[in-house]
C-alpha positions as CSV (number, residue, x, y, z in Angstrom):
1,M,58.9,-4.7,72.0
2,K,60.9,-1.5,71.8
3,T,60.0,1.3,74.2
4,C,60.8,4.9,73.2
5,V,60.5,8.0,75.4
6,V,59.6,11.2,73.6
7,K,59.6,14.4,75.6
8,M,57.2,17.0,74.3
9,V,58.0,20.6,75.3
10,W,55.8,23.7,75.1
11,D,57.8,26.9,74.7
12,D,56.8,30.2,73.4
13,G,53.7,29.1,71.5
14,I,55.1,25.9,69.9
15,W,55.3,22.2,70.9
16,Y,58.6,20.4,70.0
17,T,60.1,17.0,70.6
18,V,63.3,16.0,72.4
19,T,64.4,12.3,71.9
20,D,67.4,10.1,72.5
21,Q,70.0,9.3,70.0
22,D,68.3,6.1,68.8
23,L,65.5,8.2,67.4
24,C,67.4,11.4,66.7
25,M,64.2,13.1,65.8
26,T,63.1,16.7,66.1
27,L,59.5,17.6,65.2
28,E,57.4,20.7,66.0
29,S,53.9,21.9,65.8
30,G,51.6,24.6,67.1
31,S,49.1,21.9,68.2
32,F,49.7,19.2,70.8
33,D,47.4,16.7,69.2
34,A,49.0,17.3,65.8
35,L,52.4,16.7,67.2
36,V,51.3,13.4,68.9
37,E,50.1,12.1,65.5
38,R,53.3,13.2,63.8
39,V,55.3,11.4,66.5
40,R,53.2,8.2,66.2
41,K,54.0,8.1,62.5
42,A,57.7,9.1,62.7
43,V,58.9,6.9,65.5
44,P,58.6,3.6,63.7
45,E,60.2,5.1,60.6
46,M,63.1,6.5,62.6
47,L,63.7,3.2,64.4
48,E,63.8,1.4,61.1
49,L,66.2,3.9,59.6
50,N,68.5,4.4,62.6
51,C,68.3,1.0,64.3
52,D,67.1,-1.4,61.6
53,Y,64.2,-2.2,64.0
54,T,60.7,-3.1,62.5
55,G,58.9,-4.6,65.5
56,P,56.2,-3.3,67.8
57,V,56.9,0.0,69.5
58,Q,55.6,1.5,72.8
59,I,55.8,5.3,72.9
60,I,56.0,7.0,76.3
61,F,55.2,10.7,76.1
62,E,56.7,13.0,78.7
63,I,55.1,16.5,78.7
64,E,56.8,19.7,79.8
65,R,55.1,23.1,79.6
66,A,56.7,26.3,80.7
67,D,54.8,29.6,80.8
68,T,56.0,33.1,81.7
69,I,53.5,35.4,83.3
70,Q,53.8,39.0,84.5
71,V,52.1,39.9,87.7
72,V,50.8,43.4,88.1
73,V,50.7,44.5,91.7
């Protein structure tokens, strides 16, 4: 089984992916759930195209969210 780590980052109102060079995949969405579904469909396709791999895949999601706030004193 192939394991892939997909980092999902929230920045300035949008979620986007960061992946290794095997996947070489960049996706984005305004919705976390929508991006998860896009990743689930795209990962097997990218592994087949980039690595000639067609077996089972385990996807590990790493989540990063950064928010900027302004504090009024």
